[in-house]
Each structure stands twice: as structure tokens, then as C-alpha cells.
C-alpha positions as CSV (number, residue, x, y, z in Angstrom):
1,M,134.9,101.1,82.2
2,A,135.5,97.2,80.6
3,E,138.6,97.0,83.2
4,I,136.3,97.8,85.9
5,L,133.6,95.4,84.5
6,A,136.4,93.1,84.2
7,L,137.9,93.6,87.8
8,A,133.7,93.0,89.3
9,D,134.0,90.0,87.5
10,A,137.4,88.5,88.5
11,L,136.5,89.6,92.4
12,R,133.3,87.3,92.5
13,T,135.3,83.8,92.1
14,P,137.3,84.7,95.2
15,L,134.1,86.4,96.9
16,L,132.1,82.6,95.7
17,Q,135.5,80.8,97.9
18,L,135.0,82.4,100.8
19,H,131.4,82.5,101.5
20,L,131.2,78.7,100.9
21,S,134.2,77.9,103.7
22,S,132.5,80.3,106.3
23,E,131.2,77.8,108.6
24,G,134.6,77.1,109.5
25,V,135.7,80.6,111.0
26,Q,134.6,82.2,114.5
27,D,131.7,83.9,113.6
28,P,130.4,82.5,110.2
29,Y,127.7,84.1,110.0
30,A,128.9,87.6,110.1
31,L,131.0,86.3,107.4
32,K,128.6,84.5,105.6
33,I,126.5,87.9,105.4
34,I,129.2,90.4,104.6
35,T,130.2,88.5,101.3
36,E,127.0,86.8,100.9
37,H,126.5,91.4,100.5
38,A,130.0,91.3,98.6
39,L,128.7,88.9,96.4
40,R,125.1,90.9,95.6
41,D,126.8,94.4,95.2
42,I,129.2,93.5,92.7
43,E,125.9,90.8,90.8
44,A,124.7,94.6,90.9
45,F,127.5,95.8,89.4
46,I,128.0,93.8,86.8
47,T,124.5,94.1,85.9
48,T,124.7,98.0,85.0
49,Y,127.5,98.2,83.1
50,S,126.8,94.9,80.8
51,S,125.3,96.1,77.5
52,Y,121.7,95.3,77.2
53,D,118.0,96.3,74.9
54,R,115.3,97.8,76.7
55,A,113.2,95.7,74.5
56,Q,114.0,93.0,76.1
57,L,114.6,94.6,80.1
58,Q,110.9,91.8,80.6
59,M,109.6,95.2,81.9
60,S,106.8,94.8,84.0
61,P,104.3,96.2,86.3
62,I,105.4,96.7,89.6
63,S,103.7,96.9,93.2
64,L,105.9,99.4,95.2
65,G,104.5,98.3,98.6
66,A,106.1,94.6,97.5
67,I,109.4,95.5,96.1
68,M,109.6,97.2,99.5
69,T,108.8,94.4,101.6
70,D,111.4,92.4,99.4
71,A,114.5,94.5,99.7
72,A,114.1,95.2,103.6
73,E,113.6,91.3,104.1
74,K,117.1,91.2,102.1
75,V,118.7,94.1,103.7
76,K,117.7,92.9,107.7
77,P,120.9,91.0,108.7
78,Y,123.0,93.4,107.1
79,A,121.6,96.1,109.0
80,K,121.4,93.6,112.5
81,L,125.3,93.2,111.4
82,N,125.8,97.3,111.6
83,G,122.7,97.5,115.1
84,I,120.1,99.0,112.6
85,S,116.7,97.9,112.7
86,V,114.1,97.9,109.3
87,G,110.9,98.9,109.3
88,V,108.6,99.4,106.0
89,D,106.0,102.4,105.8
90,D,103.5,101.7,103.1
91,H,100.0,103.2,104.8
92,S,99.6,104.6,101.4
93,K,98.9,102.5,97.8
94,H,100.1,103.7,95.0
95,Q,99.5,102.9,91.2
96,L,101.8,100.2,89.9
97,V,104.9,101.5,87.9
98,L,107.1,99.6,85.5
99,G,109.9,98.2,85.2
100,V,112.5,95.5,85.9
101,P,111.0,93.9,89.6
102,S,114.7,92.5,90.3
103,R,116.3,96.0,89.1
104,L,114.4,97.7,91.1
105,L,114.8,95.0,94.1
106,Q,119.2,95.9,93.6
107,G,118.4,99.0,93.6
108,L,116.5,99.5,96.9
109,E,119.0,97.3,98.5
110,L,122.1,99.2,97.4
111,V,120.8,102.3,98.5
112,A,119.4,100.9,101.9
113,K,122.8,100.1,102.4
114,T,124.3,102.8,101.8
115,M,121.6,103.9,104.7
116,C,123.2,101.5,106.6
117,D,126.4,102.6,106.9
118,F,126.4,106.3,108.0
119,N,128.2,106.7,111.4
120,S,125.6,107.9,113.9
121,D,125.8,107.9,117.8
122,Y,121.9,107.7,118.0
123,K,120.7,104.9,120.4
124,N,118.9,102.3,118.6
125,P,119.6,103.6,114.4
126,E,116.6,102.8,112.1
127,I,116.5,102.8,108.2
128,M,112.8,102.4,106.9
129,F,111.6,101.8,103.3
130,R,108.8,104.4,102.4
131,A,106.7,104.6,99.8
132,D,105.1,108.1,99.7
133,T,103.8,110.7,96.6
134,R,105.2,113.6,95.8
135,H,103.8,116.2,92.7
136,G,101.6,113.9,92.2
137,Y,104.2,110.6,91.2
138,P,105.0,107.3,93.0
139,R,108.5,107.6,94.7
140,V,109.9,104.9,96.9
141,G,112.8,106.0,99.4
142,V,114.9,104.7,102.7
143,Y,115.4,107.2,105.6
144,R,117.0,107.7,108.7
145,E,115.9,110.2,111.6
146,D,119.3,110.4,112.8
147,I,121.2,112.2,109.9
148,D,121.4,115.5,107.6
149,L,121.3,114.2,104.2
150,N,120.8,117.5,101.1
151,A,121.8,117.1,97.9
152,S,125.4,118.3,97.6
153,D,126.3,115.5,99.9
154,V,124.6,113.3,96.9
155,A,126.6,115.0,93.9
156,V,130.1,114.7,95.5
157,A,129.1,111.0,96.3
158,K,128.5,110.8,92.5
159,R,131.8,112.0,91.5
160,L,133.1,108.6,92.8
161,L,133.0,107.2,89.4
162,G,134.5,109.9,87.5
163,G,137.7,108.4,87.2
164,V,139.7,109.9,90.7
165,Q,139.1,109.1,94.6
166,V,137.1,112.0,96.3
167,N,136.0,113.1,99.9
168,A,132.4,111.7,99.7
169,G,131.4,113.5,102.9
170,Q,128.9,111.7,104.6
171,F,129.3,109.2,102.8
172,K,131.7,105.8,103.6
173,Q,133.4,104.9,100.5
174,L,132.1,102.3,99.6
175,A,128.2,103.4,100.3
176,A,129.2,105.7,98.1
177,L,129.8,103.7,95.5
178,R,126.5,101.6,95.8
179,M,124.1,104.5,95.4
180,V,126.1,105.7,92.8
181,I,125.5,102.3,91.2
182,A,121.9,102.0,92.1
183,S,121.5,105.5,90.2
184,K,122.6,103.7,87.2
185,L,121.4,100.7,87.3
186,L,117.7,102.9,88.2
187,E,117.9,105.5,85.1
188,P,116.5,102.9,82.6
189,L,113.3,102.6,84.5
190,G,112.9,106.6,84.4
191,L,113.8,106.1,88.3
192,N,116.1,109.3,89.6
193,L,117.9,108.4,92.9
194,R,118.1,111.9,94.6
195,S,118.6,113.1,98.7
196,A,115.2,113.3,100.0
197,K,113.1,114.1,103.2
198,S,109.6,112.2,104.4
199,N,108.0,113.1,107.5
200,G,111.0,115.0,109.2
201,D,113.1,111.6,108.5
202,H,116.2,112.0,105.1
203,G,117.2,109.5,103.1
204,L,117.7,108.6,99.5
205,A,114.4,108.2,97.1
206,L,113.7,106.9,93.5
207,Q,111.5,109.8,92.0
208,L,109.1,108.6,88.9
209,F,109.7,109.8,86.0
210,P,106.6,109.9,83.8
211,S,107.5,110.8,80.5
212,T,110.2,108.1,80.5
213,Q,107.6,105.4,82.2
214,I,104.8,106.6,78.9
215,G,107.6,105.5,76.6
216,L,108.3,102.4,78.5
217,F,105.1,100.4,77.5
């Protein structure tokens, strides 16, 4: 794992240089967005596999609605390049959860980009950030009406970080990697990433673990 972390860290410099010099290419906006999100993915990867002390994670109460709105704004330029619109559905108000806002934002952003990368013939695809309640506890996720996603798809994709390249099923390789990084990034906060269904749409959601949340106080 140390070698993977070193590789990710080494890739950050040339990507940053490419990002800063993108004004000279034919489509600078597209290249700027691609490189910006590649850099953000690497930062999330490094955060996930860097050692940390839970007491130093600066826990604070988090509004799921605010986090969804922030994540949607971060993802919109990337989604637009893929011909996908972005929405936020937060009609229901939920209790605050405890965690690290920056980590939850990174995790939701990774999940949303994962959902952007599914192939579809749908005319006007859209990803939807949505908070709901499952078994009496908050859940926040990203959904699409034009895909069919289940637990076995997620299980196959999660094998990607086991050291062997595998067929990721419906997931593209990069999308599957993003999903796995998001899952590992958020596990310490008592959030479990899994396939989910909401309002008839399939997607990926972060389910609150109440026992872990209590332990964070």
C-alpha cells in the first residue's frame, strides 16, 4: 500500500503542471475540468491511505442538505462534460450527523462522479443527490433513473483494491476505483457505502451507522 500511496503522490505534480498550462490547448475548459478532478481524486486517495488519529479528525455536526448542495456544485462541471445534469432533492429535513465535513464532501463528490460514468442511451440523463431515511436513520446518496445497480455490482467493483485487476461489471475501472476510495474514506465516520434505491431510482448511498456515530462523540 505504501507503493500505491507513493505513486499517487508522484502523479500529483505532473497533473498540476498540466492543469496550470491547460490554457494553451484547443479546448482549455474541458482539459481544465478533467485535470482538476483528477487532482481532487488523488487528494482523496491520499487522504484515505494516510495515517490519522480519530481524535484529530475535527469532528463537527454536519447538515446533509448543505453537504449535498456543496458536492453538487463541485460535480456540475464534470457532469456537464459527460452530458449529465445534476439535481439536489432535500425536501425532508434530517438530524445532523457527526463527522468531518471535508471528508463527507470528498466522499459524495467521488460517488457522484462514479454515477456520472455509467453508460446509458438515455436522452437526458441526470444524477440526483438525495437524503432520505432508512430504518429510521439518515441516508444520503446519488441516484440515476436510467441505470440498474445492485449489491452484487458493488461487491465486484470493491474487489478492485484487492491487488488484482478484475472485471468491474457495469462500472468503468476509474468509476469503480472512485467508489472504493469513497467507501474507505468514510468508514471511520460510521458511514457505509452501498447500492440503494430511492423514489424508484438506483444509485449509491451512504448509510449511517448509529452505533459508530455515538462512539465518535
